[in-house]
N, C-alpha and C positions, 0 to 999 in steps of 0.2 A: 430273556431275549435269546435267539439262537446263537450258538457259538460257531465260529468259522475257523478254518485253518488252511493255509496255502501250502502246498507241497510241490516240489519240483521233481519230475521224473523224466527219463530219457524217452525219446520217440521210438527208438529201437535199442537193441542190445549195445550198440556203439554210441548211443546218445545223438545220432544224426538221422535225418530222414533217409529212407532207402530210395534208391533210384535204379531203374532198369533201362538198359539201352540194347534191346534185342536186335539182332541182325536180320531176323525174318519176322514177318507179322505172326502174332500169336493169337489163336482163337480165344475169344472171351471164355473164361471159366464159368461153369454153371453156377448160378446163384446158390449160395449156401445159407440156410436159415440160421439166423443169429439167435442164440439161446437167450431167453429172458432170465436174467440173474437177479432180478429185484427181490426174489424170495430169499436171497442170501445177504441182502443189505442189513446193516446194523439197525435195530429198531429206532434209534435216534436220528438216523440219516435222513436228510431232507432233499438235498440236491447237490450237484457238483457243477462248477462253472469254470471256464478258462480264467486263469489268474492274470495279474497285471503284466507278467513277463512271460515270454515264450517258453513253453515247456512246463509251466506251473499250472496247478489246478487248485481252486478254492472249494473246500468241502463245507457244507452247511449241515449243522446238527441241532436238534432240539436240546435245550439245556440239560446238562448232567448234574446230578446232585452229589456224586461221589460215592453214593451208597450202592450203585450198580456193580455187577460183576465186571471184572476187567474185560474190555472188548477183545474178543478173539474171533478170527474168521472161522465159520463153521467147517468142520472137517469134511463134511459132505461135498464141499466145493472141489476138493482134490479127487474125489471119486466120480464126480459127475463128468461123463465123457462129452457132454454137449457144451460144456464151458470151455471156451478157447483160452489159450495161454494169455492173450492180451486181457481178456475179461478177468482172468484170475489175478493178473498183476494189478488191474484197476481196483479190484476188491481189496487186495492187499494194501494199497495206498489208502483206501477209504478207512480200513480198520486201523491203520497206523495213525491217521488223523484222529479217529475216535479215541484211541488209547491216550493220545497226548492230551486232548481236552478233558477226558475222564480223569487223568492223573492230576491235572490242575484243580479240577473240582474236588477231588478227594483230599488234596493237600489243604485247600481252603476249609473243608469240613473238619479235618482232623487237627490241623494246626491252630485254628481259630481259638478254641478254648485254652490251649497251652500258651498262646501269645498273650491272651488276657491275663493268665496266671503269671506269666513271666514279667509283666510290666512292674508290679510292686516289688518283685524280687530283685530286679535290676536297680530300682531306686534304693532298696535296702543295702545292696552291695555298695553302691556309690556313697551312701551315707556312712557305712562302716569304713570304707577306704578313706573318706575325708576325715573321720574321727581319728584313724590311725595316724595320718599325716599331721593332724593338729596336735595330737599328744606328743609325737616325736619332736615337733617344732617347739613344744613347751619346754624342752630341756634348755633351750637358749635363755629362758627366763627363770629357770629353777635354781634356787640357792643350793650350794654344795651339800648342805646338811639335809636336803629334802630329795636327793636324787633317788634314794631307794623307793620312796613313795611314788615318784614319777615313773620309775621302772615298773612298779606294779600296775600303774595305769597303762603303760605301754603293752605289757603282756596281756592285760585284759582286752585292750583294743585289738591286738593281734588275734586273739581267740575269737572275738566277735567277727572280725573280717574273714577268718577261715570258715566260720559257720555260715556266713552270708554267701561265700563262694560255693560252699557245698550245696546249699539250697538252690542257688542259681543253676549250678551244673546239672542237677537232676532234671530240670526242665529243658535246659539247653541241649542236653544229650538226646532227649526225646525229639526235640525240634530238628536236630541235625539228622536223626534217623529218618524222619518223615521227608525231609528235603532230599535225602539221598534216594529214597524209594521213588520219589517223583522223577528224578533225573534218570534213574535206571529204566523207567518206562518210556519217558519222552525223549531222552537224550539231552545233552548239554545245551544244544541250540534252542530248545524249547523249555528251558528251565524256568520255573516260576519261583522267584526269589521270596524268601520269608519276609524281607523288608516290604515288598509290595503287598503281600497278604496283610501284614500289620497295618500298612497305610490304609488299606481298604476298610480296616476296622477302626480307623481313627487313632492308631498308635504310631509313635515315632520310634522305630527300632534301628535307626541308622547308626547309633553308637553301641548297640548291643554286641557283645562278643559271643558269637556262636561258632564253634569250630566245625570241622568236618566230622562225620559220624565216627570215624575210627579214633578221633581224639578222646572219645569217651569210653573206649574199650579198654579193658585191663591190659597193661603193657609193662613188663618188668624193666624195660629199657627207657621208660619215660617217667619223669617224676610226678606227672599229673596232667590235668587238662590245661588248655592254654591260659585260662584265668588263674588257675592254681600256680602255674609256673610264674606268671607275672607277679602274683602276691608273694611267692617265695623269694623271688629276686629282690623285691622291695624290702621285705623284712630283713633279708640277709645284708642288704646295703645299710640299713639303719643300724643294725647291731654292730656291723664292722666299724661304723663311724663312732659309736659309743665306746667300743673297745679301744679305738685309737685315742679318744679323749682320755679314757681311763689310764692308758699307758703313759700318756704325756703328763697326766696329773699324779702318776704314781699310785692311783687308787685301784689296785688290782682286784680288791674284793668286789667292788662294784662292777668293774669292767669285765671281769671274767666269770666269777661265780654266778652272779645274778643273770648273766646273759648266755650262760653255757647252753 
């Protein structure tokens, strides 16, 4: 089905209708031929209609696949002396609308396979986190003589959680980059959220943790991605509690050497 986009633009440079109150009658200006600019329309453009609100225009386009080149107004428009300033502005609004719809189609195209790939990775991370918490909880029921065995289980669970986070972040970083690319083209007001794309695919991504694209860029001043930071804090809190218990029990060997 055709895609539409409503845009608001001013009626003149000040955003208000122009008015003239001449003191003397002015002879009508000779009619000026209006250039036909349809040759400059985007190939997907169908029509433009007044929007619901004053100053808004709704643009209709044939569906974009996302595989097309980024819609850009032809450079010939700027060299064509028959095109008026107002016509050039209208063409600019049309191409702005085309870029927005194209960017959304491209995000659906590129993010779809990654979202499907991400679903089991998020489940794996949730399972690893649950196992880590369950193993830590097991210390409440572990006899003193078996703490070392439980510590081994804990370090295994920590490693499994770290690996699950690493696998998730590979995909999350790619999704964050695609989302940022879409915003750069369309602007924040016309952002297509990844959760919406996932919902269209029958996936519930409402609980997924996907940061901003720069969260996945190398940074010497940041310990890791948002999920890595969360996991690091949880592991640190668990180990601090075990050291505290070891100190109280006088078992420094378990509390300090095993958890160093």
